[in-house]
C-alpha positions in Angstrom: -68.7 56.2 3.6 -67.5 59.8 3.5 -64.2 60.9 5.1 -64.5 63.2 8.1 -61.7 65.4 9.5 -60.2 64.3 12.8 -59.3 67.9 13.8 -62.6 68.4 15.7 -62.2 65.2 17.7 -58.5 65.6 18.5 -59.1 66.9 22.1 -61.3 63.9 22.8 -58.8 61.5 21.4 -56.1 63.2 23.6 -58.3 62.8 26.7 -58.9 59.1 25.8 -55.2 58.6 25.4 -54.4 60.1 28.8 -57.2 57.9 30.3 -55.7 54.8 28.7 -59.0 54.3 26.8 -57.5 53.9 23.3 -56.8 50.6 21.5 -54.2 51.1 18.7 -54.2 49.0 15.5 -56.2 46.3 13.9 -55.0 43.3 15.9 -55.6 44.9 19.3 -58.9 46.3 18.3 -60.2 42.9 17.0 -58.8 41.1 20.0 -60.6 43.5 22.4 -63.6 44.6 20.3 -66.0 43.9 23.1 -64.5 46.9 24.9 -64.6 49.3 21.9 -67.3 51.9 21.9 -66.3 53.6 18.6 -63.6 52.7 16.0 -61.8 55.3 13.9 -60.0 54.4 10.7 -57.6 56.8 8.9 -58.7 57.7 5.4 -55.1 57.3 4.3 -55.2 53.6 5.1 -55.4 51.2 2.1 -58.8 50.3 0.8 -58.1 46.6 1.6 -57.3 47.5 5.2 -60.6 49.5 5.5 -62.7 46.8 4.0 -61.1 44.1 6.2 -61.8 46.1 9.4 -65.3 47.1 8.3 -66.2 43.4 7.6 -64.9 42.2 11.0 -66.3 44.9 13.3 -69.9 44.4 14.2 -72.0 46.1 16.8 -69.7 49.2 17.1 -69.8 52.4 15.2 -67.0 52.8 12.7 -65.9 56.2 11.1 -63.3 56.9 8.5 -61.5 60.1 9.4 -58.9 62.2 7.6 -55.8 63.3 9.6 -56.3 60.6 12.3 -52.5 60.2 12.6 -52.1 64.0 13.3 -54.8 63.9 16.0 -53.1 60.9 17.6 -49.6 62.3 17.3 -48.5 58.8 16.2 -47.3 57.8 12.8 -48.1 54.3 11.5 -51.4 53.9 13.3 -54.3 53.5 10.8 -57.0 52.7 13.3 -58.0 53.2 16.9 -60.9 52.3 19.2 -62.0 54.4 22.1 -63.2 52.3 25.1 -64.6 55.1 27.3 -68.3 55.5 27.0 -68.5 59.3 27.5 -65.5 60.1 25.2 -66.8 57.8 22.5 -70.3 59.4 22.7 -68.7 62.8 22.4 -66.7 61.7 19.3 -69.8 60.1 17.8 -71.8 63.3 18.3 -69.2 65.4 16.5 -68.8 62.9 13.6 -72.5 62.4 13.0 
């Protein structure tokens, strides 16, 4: 899976954050996966972390993106899920 830059999706992530439509981190994402419309994993995350998430997430598009932490304006977050349909679709269209 190739790494895509999060710069182009940063405005959509910002909107999702303001709409409380973002799940942060592996535990929360897996706990509430039925609400996730798209999952984004930071390319800086360890390979083990990426593999673990990719194995556990089914039925939801997953993208590995560079600079996700910068787009989120949060350090220490390696993955997020967007729960809003329209924002997730916009992100998916950009990352395709």
